[in-house]
N, C-alpha and C positions, 0 to 999 in steps of 0.2 A: 339560556344559550342552548344552541339547537347545533348540532353537525354541521349543518348548513353553512350556521353563520361561522367555519372556523375557514372556510374556504375551500372545503376537499371538493375535488372533483366528482361530478353527474354519478358516475361510474361505481364511484367509491360508497356514495351516498344512499345509493338504488341499494346496494348490497346490505348496508348496514339498516335499512328499513326491512330488506326482507330478512334480516337475523333478530329483527326487533327492540333492536335498538335508537331509540332516541334522542336520549339526552346524554352529552361527555360528561364523564367525571371529571373531580381536580385535574385530578393528573393529566388527564387525557386536552382537558383546555387550557392548563398552564403550559405545558410542552407541545403540543400540536404546530401552534404559531410561530414557536422559535425556530423548530425544525424547518418548517415550511422556508422561512427566508435563509437556512444554509448555516444557523449557528451548530456548533458542541454543547451540549447539553449533560447534566450529570443530573440525574432527578432519582429522588428518591420517595418511596408512598410505599402505605402498607400493602399487602401480599391482597389480591380478590378486589384493585379497585381498577385494574383494568390496563396495568402497564403494558402489556404486549401492542393494545392498538395505538397507545399513544405514541410507539414508534412505528407500527408498522403502516398507519392509515397513510403520516405524509410520507415514507419513503413510494408507499405505492403511487399517491400521488405523484410524484417526479419521476418514477417508472413510466406512466402511463404519460404523461407531458411529455417524453423523450421518446417514448414508442407513438407518439403522433405526428413528431417533431421529424422521426427518421421514416414516416410513411409516408408525409410530404413530400419528403427527397430521395424515397425508391430505395431506401436502407432498411438490410435486415441486420440487427445486431441482438446477436446471442449470447453475447460474453457477461460473465457473474459481474454485476454491477451493486451489489447488496450482502454484506457479509454479516449474519446474527451468530455471535458466539453464548452458548449454554451450557451451563455446569454440566447438565445430565441430559440422560438420552429421555426421560420421559418429559423435562421440560420441554426438549428441541421438538417432540412429537406436537403436545400445546401447542407452540409459538409457530410450527409448520400449519397445523391444523386453523389456525385464527388468520393465518395469510391465505389459505385456502378460501376461507369464506369472506375476507375481503375483497378478493381479488376474482371474486368470479365470474363477473362481467365483462373480463378482461382478458386478454393473454398472455400476461404475466404470466412467467411460470418460475415455481421453487423446487429446492430439491433437499431432503433431506438425508444430512450424514451424520450419523452415529455409527459407535462399535455393535459388537456385539450381533451382529447380523453379518449377512454375505455382503464382502465388498464389491463384489462383481456385477450387481445389481445398481449399486450407487455410480460406478464406471460408466456403466452403459448411459444412464440418466444424463450423468453430466457432460458426455458427448452430442445427448442429441440436442446441447445447448436449454442452460437456465438464465434467468437474469435475476435469481435472489439462491442463496444456500444456507438453510440452516445447520449449524453445524456443533460435535463437541470437539473443542481443542484436538484432543487424541486422534481421532480418527481424522479430520481436516487435514494434519500434519502427515498420515498416512498419505493422502490422496497431493499433498504438496510431494513428496519425497519422492514419489511414482508419479509423478507429471500428470497425472490425470486432472486436476485445475490450475489454474492462472488467475492469480487477485490480482495483475497488472491493471486491470479494467474498474476494481473495484472506488467505489465513491461515496459509500456509503457502508459504516460499520458500528455494530449495535453489540456492547456489552451486555447482555442479560443476565441479572443475578450476580453482579462481579464480589459482591461480598463472599460464595459461596466457591467462585472460581478458586479466590484464595484458600480459602478453608481446605479443599479439595488439593492442592498441591498444583496447580494451574500454572502459576507462575513462570516458570520456566518455558513451556509452553506458549503464553499469551506471549512474551520476550519472543520467541522464534519466528511466531506467523509475526508479530507487527514488522519485523525485518523484512515482511515477502508485500506489504503494505505500499500502494504508491502514497505520494504527498504531491498535493493537499486533497484529504478527503473530510469528506463529515462524521465524525464520530460521535456515538452515544453511550451513556452508561447508567444502566438504571440498577436499580438495588431496594429491596425494603427497609436492609440497616446500613446504617454509615460508618466509618469508625477511622482512625488514624489509617490506617493501611488502605483502606478504600482512598484516600484522599490524598493518598501518597501517588498509588497506581492512577490516579485520573490528571497530576500532573504530569508524568511519559505519555497518556495517550489522547487527551484532548490539548484545543488551543484556545484560547479566550473565553471558555466556557459558561454558560447559562448553569448556574447552581439554581434547580427547583425540588422544596418539599413540599409533598400537597399533603402531611402530616409535620406533627410533632415528632422531632430525631427518633427511631427507634421505638415507637411506640406500637403496642397492640388496639388490634379493632373495637370500637368503642360497643360492636354489635357483639362481640363475644364476652361473655361472661367466663370468669376464671375463679378455679376452686381449689385449693390445695387441702388433698385429707393426709394426715402423718396417719400409719400405718405400717406394721413390721415388714418387713422385707420380703418374709418366707407366707405371706399372704395378700401380696398385689393380687396375683394369677385368680385367687380364690373370687378377691372383692370386684374385679372388673369381670366377671362371669354371671357373679349374682346381680351387678347394675347393668349388664345386658340382659341377662335371663328377665329380672323383678321388672324391669320397667319397659321389656320387648323395645329395645332399642335395635334397630337398622343402621347401617352402614358407621360401625364406629371404626376409626384411625387409629390406632396404636403406637407409637414410640417406641422403641428401643434404641439403646447406642452400638448395639453391636450385631451383625449376623448371626452369632451364635445364639442371641441372649431371644431374636426375635425367630427362630424356628423353633424353639425350646417350647416358647409362651405358647406361640400357636399349637404346636402339637398338642401341649397340656390342655390348650382352651377346647380341643378337638375332642377332649378325655371328658369333658363337662360339658359337653351335648352344643356349645356351640362353633358353628360352621366357619372354621379362621383359616387364613391362608399367609404367607409371608412372603414380602419379596425386601429384596436386598442385592448388594453390589456382584457377589456369587449365581445369582443363580442369573439363566440363561434370558436375553431379550422377550423370547416367544414364553416362557414361562410367566414373565414378570407381566405380560402384556395378559395373557390369562386367566391372571391372579385379579387386573383390575378390572377385566370385565367380567368375572367376575363380580367381584365387589361392586361394580356400577351397577348391573344388572338383578341384585337381592338374590344371586346364587351362595353367595357365604354373606356371615352379618357382618365380620370383624375381620381387618388386614392389620396383622405384625408388619410396621416400614420401620426401614434406619433412615437417617437422615438423609443419606445418599441417594436412595432410590424416593425418597418422597418428593423431593424438592420437585418444583414444576406438577404436581398431580391436581388436577381442577377437575373436582368430583362438585355434579350439578348435587344442590342441598344436602351437603354433608352437614351434620347436626353437630354430632359429637367428635371430639379429637381427646387422646389419652396419652399422656407422656407418665408410659412404665416408669422411666427411667429420666429424669431433667438432663439434658444435654449439656456437656462440659464446655460447649461454647455460649455462651449465655444469647448470643445474638438466632440461634438457632433455634429456642422456644419461642421466638415470635414467628420463625415462619412458619412453625409444624403449628401453632395454634391459629397461621391464618390459614389453614385450610379450610377450617370454618367460618362462619359469619362472613360468608362471600357475599359481593355485591347487595352490600345492606340487608343481609337476612339474619338472623339470630343465631347464634353458637354456643355450643357448651366444649370450654378445655377444664380437665381434669387431670391436675399431676400428683402424681404418690409418692410420697417423701417417706423417710425413712431413716433412722438413725444413723448419723455418718454424711448423709445428704445433703444436709444445713446448708453448709456452703455454697452449691450450687444452686440455691434458692436466694443465697446472698447477691451472686450477683446477677440472675435471673432479676432481682428488684433495684439491683443498683444499675441496670439498661432501662429498665422500665421506669423509674426512677418514683415506683410507686410501692407501699408493701401489700403483701398478698397475705388472705386472713388464713392463718393454717387453721384446722378445724378436725374433727373425730366424726365419724359414721359410726351412728348405734353397732353392734354388733363386731365392729370390727378395729378396736380400737387398740391403741400401740400398748405392749408392754411393758408399763412404765419401772419395771426392775432391772430394764435392761438397761447400760449404764451410756449414756449418751457419750459420742464422740467429740472433741472441741475443736473445731475445723474452721472456725468463722477467721473472714479473712479482714483486712484492711481494704475496702470497695472500691476506693480509690487505686491501691497499689494494684490491687487483682486487677483492674481494667486495664492499667499500664503494661501489665505483665504480661496479658491475656493478648491485647493489642501488638506486642511486639513478638508473639508467638506466631501469634497469625499472620504477620508480614513474613516470617521465616516459613511459612507452610508449616506451623506445628498446631497442636490441640494441646488445650491445657486441661490438667486433671492429669492421669495416667499418661505422664510421657510416653514413654515405652511404648503402650500402645499404641500412642498417636504416630510416632517415627514410622512404625510398621506397617502401620494400615493408610499410610499416605499413598505410597507406591501403590496398595490393591486399589483405592479409591480412583486414582487418575485408569488404571489399566483397567477397571470395570465400566468404568463412562466413554471409552476412547471412541 
C-alpha cells in the first residue's frame, strides 16, 4: 500500500515524498481511512510507529479541502479548527514539527502553545490567525481564561498520548477544556498503552468510536532487545559509565524516577568522564532544549531524564536506553524503551534491578505478558549476602490497583511522593 492509495491530497503526497516517506505504517493504513470518513477513532500502537502522521495527515487533508472551498467563495477563515493536546512540551514540539513538515506546500498555519516560555509571543501568533493549535493542557487553559483563543470553531480534536495525560494528573484540565469545545466535532484518541482508565476516558470523549490496535495491546517493539541486569543499587552508576566507556556508546538515554536522581546521576557520570546532562520538569524550557540539542548533535554522550521530560523525545538513530530505575507505573516502561527501536530500527533497552525492586519488574512483566531474563554482568555481580526483601505482588491485583490509582491521578509505589509530585508535573508542563 502507498500513501497515494489512501486518497490524501496531492500537496500532502508531495510533502511526504520530499521527506522520504513512501509506505504508510500499519497504524497509518488502519487509521487514516476512518479519520477521512469523519469517524471518531481510538487508536493504539507502539511508540515510533508513526502515530503522529496517522492523525496529522487526514486532518491536514480536510483543512486543505476546506481552504480550497473557501477560496472559491472568496472567503478567508483563520479561526482555529483543529486542537491537538499533548502531555508534555517536548511532545508538543515534536507534533508541531511534524505538522509543519506535512503542510509545507500549503497555507495551513499551526501554533505551538506550552508553558515554560513567554506567553506574549504565543498571544501574538494566535492573534494573526491559525488553523491548528498544538498545546499542553495547562497553558491552553491560561489562554482560554485570558480570552486569547476561542475553541468555538473547533472541528477536530486529538488527545495524543492520552494515557500519559492521566498519569500526569491532567484529568481536571481535560474536563475544563472539554466544556469549551463545540459539538458535534471529530475526536481522536491516540496512545501507546491502553488500560481501564483510558477506556473510561474514551467513553466521555468519543462518539461511536472505531477501536484500532495496530499491535498487541501494551507491547514493546520487536526491534528492541530487552536486558535486565541484577546489580547492587550503589553500583548502578558505575555500571552505566562502564558500559558507555568500554563499548564506546554514544547517545545513551537514561531514565530515573525523580528529578533529584536525574541531577545526581548526571553529576556523578561527569566525574566518570562521560559527558552527561539531565532534563526534567524543574529545568527551564531553554535548558531542556539546549541539553536535547547537545545530545542530538553528539556534544554529550548521555542524557538522564525523568518520564515527564522524556515523553515525546524523538531522536533519530537512538540505539540505547537504560532504566537506572524501573518506573512505578509499568506502562511507562513501554514508553521509555520505545525511544529506541523506532521506525523498524534495532535498539537495546537495559534495566538495572536491585534488591527490593523485584515487584516493579513483576508489574512490567504482567503488562508485557512475558518474562524478562535476569542476568549478571561479570564484574558487577550483586552481593548475595544482602538479604532480599520480599515485595512480590499478585500481578492481577496489582494491575487493578494501579488502574484505579491512575484513574484518580495517583502513582503506584511511593504514594506520598506521587501525591506531592502530581501538582509539580502539571505545573512543569503547563
